[in-house]
PLY file of the C-alpha trace (Angstrom):
ply
format ascii 1.0
element vertex 237
property float x
property float y
property float z
element edge 236
property int vertex1
property int vertex2
end_header
-4.33 -14.55 -13.18
-6.41 -12.73 -10.81
-6.08 -8.95 -9.23
-8.54 -9.77 -6.37
-5.38 -9.74 -3.83
-5.76 -5.88 -4.57
-8.78 -4.64 -6.34
-11.38 -6.56 -4.34
-13.40 -3.34 -3.52
-12.64 -1.45 -6.46
-16.39 -2.09 -8.02
-18.08 -0.58 -4.98
-20.51 2.44 -5.20
-19.58 4.85 -2.53
-18.79 8.44 -2.63
-15.09 7.69 -2.31
-14.74 5.32 -5.16
-16.60 7.85 -7.39
-13.64 10.52 -6.53
-11.03 11.05 -8.90
-7.60 9.20 -8.07
-5.63 12.23 -8.15
-7.79 13.96 -5.63
-7.64 10.72 -3.27
-3.81 10.55 -3.81
-3.42 14.06 -2.97
-5.50 14.00 0.44
-3.71 10.54 1.35
-0.10 11.93 0.70
-0.75 15.25 2.47
-2.27 13.44 5.43
0.94 11.38 5.41
3.07 14.28 5.12
1.29 16.23 7.82
1.34 13.59 10.25
5.15 12.50 9.70
6.21 16.38 10.29
4.10 16.88 13.40
6.57 16.96 16.16
4.40 17.69 19.25
1.21 15.95 19.57
-1.39 17.87 21.61
-5.03 16.29 22.47
-6.19 17.93 18.92
-3.95 15.99 17.25
-4.26 12.70 19.12
-8.08 12.70 18.54
-8.24 14.47 15.17
-5.88 12.41 12.92
-7.84 9.00 13.79
-10.85 10.99 13.43
-10.09 11.94 9.92
-9.30 8.39 8.86
-12.46 7.19 10.55
-14.50 9.66 8.33
-12.73 8.47 5.41
-13.59 4.83 6.07
-16.95 5.67 6.69
-16.99 7.55 3.22
-15.58 4.48 1.67
-17.57 1.77 3.35
-14.94 -0.38 3.58
-14.91 -3.44 6.21
-12.91 -2.65 9.32
-11.47 -5.93 9.66
-9.89 -5.80 6.12
-8.45 -2.52 6.75
-7.22 -3.82 9.82
-5.69 -6.76 8.40
-3.78 -4.96 5.78
-2.49 -2.41 8.63
-1.34 -5.31 10.53
0.99 -6.54 7.80
3.52 -3.50 8.52
3.79 -4.15 12.27
6.98 -6.47 12.12
8.44 -3.49 10.33
7.04 -1.01 12.61
8.25 -3.20 15.82
11.75 -3.34 14.29
11.83 0.58 13.94
10.75 0.87 17.53
13.65 -1.77 18.66
16.12 0.29 16.73
14.77 3.68 18.62
14.75 1.88 21.67
18.56 1.02 21.34
19.09 4.79 20.75
17.89 5.56 24.25
14.77 7.34 23.01
11.84 8.15 25.50
8.60 5.88 25.75
6.60 8.76 24.12
8.72 9.22 21.10
8.64 5.53 20.73
4.71 5.41 20.94
4.55 8.58 18.91
6.65 6.83 15.95
4.41 3.99 15.93
1.46 5.76 15.69
2.64 7.80 13.00
3.39 4.64 11.06
0.16 3.09 11.79
-1.79 6.09 10.62
0.27 6.45 7.57
-0.33 2.83 6.54
-4.02 3.00 7.08
-4.37 6.40 5.02
-2.61 4.78 2.19
-4.39 1.70 2.30
-7.81 3.52 2.11
-6.45 5.15 -1.03
-5.68 1.82 -2.61
-8.71 -0.06 -1.53
-11.01 2.68 -3.12
-8.96 3.05 -6.26
-8.39 0.49 -9.20
-4.77 0.06 -9.45
-4.64 1.02 -13.20
-6.36 4.38 -12.45
-3.86 4.97 -9.64
-0.89 4.44 -12.07
-2.69 6.86 -14.36
-2.83 9.44 -11.55
0.86 9.18 -10.81
1.41 9.36 -14.36
-0.25 12.64 -14.85
1.33 13.70 -11.57
4.42 13.52 -13.39
5.85 10.66 -11.27
9.13 9.18 -13.20
7.80 6.60 -15.85
10.37 3.93 -14.66
8.43 4.21 -11.40
5.04 3.90 -13.00
6.36 0.96 -15.27
7.73 -0.86 -12.17
4.36 -0.44 -10.24
2.58 -1.94 -13.44
4.42 -4.83 -13.72
4.51 -5.45 -10.04
0.95 -5.39 -9.98
0.49 -7.95 -12.86
2.95 -10.35 -11.84
2.59 -10.36 -8.16
-0.18 -12.89 -8.34
1.91 -15.31 -10.56
4.60 -15.10 -8.21
2.41 -15.71 -5.30
1.10 -18.78 -7.17
4.61 -19.96 -7.75
5.32 -19.66 -4.07
2.51 -21.54 -3.15
3.75 -24.31 -5.35
7.15 -24.45 -3.91
5.60 -24.35 -0.23
3.15 -27.42 -1.08
6.44 -29.33 -2.55
8.26 -28.56 0.33
5.54 -29.38 2.85
4.85 -32.79 0.99
8.48 -33.80 1.13
8.42 -32.88 5.13
5.40 -34.80 5.90
5.51 -36.08 9.55
8.91 -34.62 10.37
9.76 -31.91 12.98
9.02 -28.80 11.79
11.75 -26.97 13.29
14.30 -29.21 11.52
12.72 -28.50 8.08
13.43 -24.72 8.69
17.22 -25.26 8.13
16.18 -26.27 4.55
14.33 -22.88 4.15
17.48 -21.49 2.36
17.17 -24.16 -0.58
13.39 -23.02 -1.06
14.34 -19.49 -1.33
16.97 -20.13 -3.90
14.60 -22.32 -5.83
11.83 -19.72 -5.78
14.47 -16.94 -6.80
15.58 -19.37 -9.69
11.67 -19.84 -10.96
11.00 -16.12 -10.66
14.07 -15.14 -12.71
13.40 -17.96 -15.17
9.86 -16.58 -15.42
10.86 -12.80 -15.91
13.24 -14.10 -19.03
10.11 -15.49 -20.62
8.08 -12.87 -20.04
10.65 -10.33 -21.50
11.53 -12.46 -24.32
7.52 -12.45 -25.13
7.21 -8.82 -24.60
10.16 -8.08 -27.10
8.58 -10.43 -29.70
5.21 -8.52 -29.59
7.24 -5.18 -30.18
7.24 -3.78 -26.34
8.98 -0.48 -26.21
9.71 1.64 -22.75
6.61 4.31 -23.15
3.71 3.14 -21.55
0.57 2.83 -23.72
-2.06 5.49 -23.05
-4.69 4.66 -20.19
-8.18 6.04 -19.99
-8.60 9.35 -19.19
-9.49 10.79 -15.55
-11.89 13.41 -15.05
-11.54 16.05 -12.03
-14.77 17.83 -11.35
-16.39 19.91 -9.00
-16.95 17.26 -6.20
-13.19 16.53 -6.53
-12.26 20.05 -6.02
-14.48 20.32 -3.00
-13.29 17.15 -1.63
-9.68 18.44 -1.95
-10.58 21.73 -0.34
-12.75 20.19 2.56
-9.84 17.36 3.37
-7.28 20.10 3.32
-8.94 22.52 5.75
-9.75 19.47 8.46
-6.22 18.85 8.04
-4.87 22.27 8.58
-7.34 22.66 11.48
-6.23 19.46 13.29
-2.43 20.27 12.55
-2.35 23.83 13.54
-5.84 24.56 15.66
-6.17 25.29 19.37
-8.14 23.09 21.48
0 1
1 2
2 3
3 4
4 5
5 6
6 7
7 8
8 9
9 10
10 11
11 12
12 13
13 14
14 15
15 16
16 17
17 18
18 19
19 20
20 21
21 22
22 23
23 24
24 25
25 26
26 27
27 28
28 29
29 30
30 31
31 32
32 33
33 34
34 35
35 36
36 37
37 38
38 39
39 40
40 41
41 42
42 43
43 44
44 45
45 46
46 47
47 48
48 49
49 50
50 51
51 52
52 53
53 54
54 55
55 56
56 57
57 58
58 59
59 60
60 61
61 62
62 63
63 64
64 65
65 66
66 67
67 68
68 69
69 70
70 71
71 72
72 73
73 74
74 75
75 76
76 77
77 78
78 79
79 80
80 81
81 82
82 83
83 84
84 85
85 86
86 87
87 88
88 89
89 90
90 91
91 92
92 93
93 94
94 95
95 96
96 97
97 98
98 99
99 100
100 101
101 102
102 103
103 104
104 105
105 106
106 107
107 108
108 109
109 110
110 111
111 112
112 113
113 114
114 115
115 116
116 117
117 118
118 119
119 120
120 121
121 122
122 123
123 124
124 125
125 126
126 127
127 128
128 129
129 130
130 131
131 132
132 133
133 134
134 135
135 136
136 137
137 138
138 139
139 140
140 141
141 142
142 143
143 144
144 145
145 146
146 147
147 148
148 149
149 150
150 151
151 152
152 153
153 154
154 155
155 156
156 157
157 158
158 159
159 160
160 161
161 162
162 163
163 164
164 165
165 166
166 167
167 168
168 169
169 170
170 171
171 172
172 173
173 174
174 175
175 176
176 177
177 178
178 179
179 180
180 181
181 182
182 183
183 184
184 185
185 186
186 187
187 188
188 189
189 190
190 191
191 192
192 193
193 194
194 195
195 196
196 197
197 198
198 199
199 200
200 201
201 202
202 203
203 204
204 205
205 206
206 207
207 208
208 209
209 210
210 211
211 212
212 213
213 214
214 215
215 216
216 217
217 218
218 219
219 220
220 221
221 222
222 223
223 224
224 225
225 226
226 227
227 228
228 229
229 230
230 231
231 232
232 233
233 234
234 235
235 236
């Protein structure tokens, strides 16, 4: 099982990768919270919020195409939200502002996740007193999402081999059967995994992960990012 679907850039040596996960998590969540609760966008906010993300992207030295690809995955949900907002007779300015908030928030959290190994991120959430059940859920999702992805590929390959040479729009009527088969396989795999965990003495408390170190550089990063965010949100241009 591979985790390259998420941690492809976790071994990079950049200033962002060397920061403590808690400092990056705080900066990312603070940015998302401030952006979401900004009701009126002036020139400073329209330029400052993307500039902060651009500075973080340069600090992390991540490929712009990869970040854009991860951001575009949420566009269907964003457009669905915009469609709902349009039905509520909101102005075009409010709709565009909601779309900008969604994209900026997703980019910020994508930068946090791409510069932090997921086990370190789980450790940071645990030390920030996140409910244990949520941390466990994320840990299992991280470990078995790749397994579910491979199972989906096998089901899709079998479906394609049985519909070779046929009109694709006719085969979409059988999509429900494919999803049902995938659900049954996932449920059976989950039962086998749970039985294996019980036989090995699994208990609800999570095992201790490696320790994190919050240093002077992390404190400086939190102070500078908070100051810049405060200036962009409440400053005068």
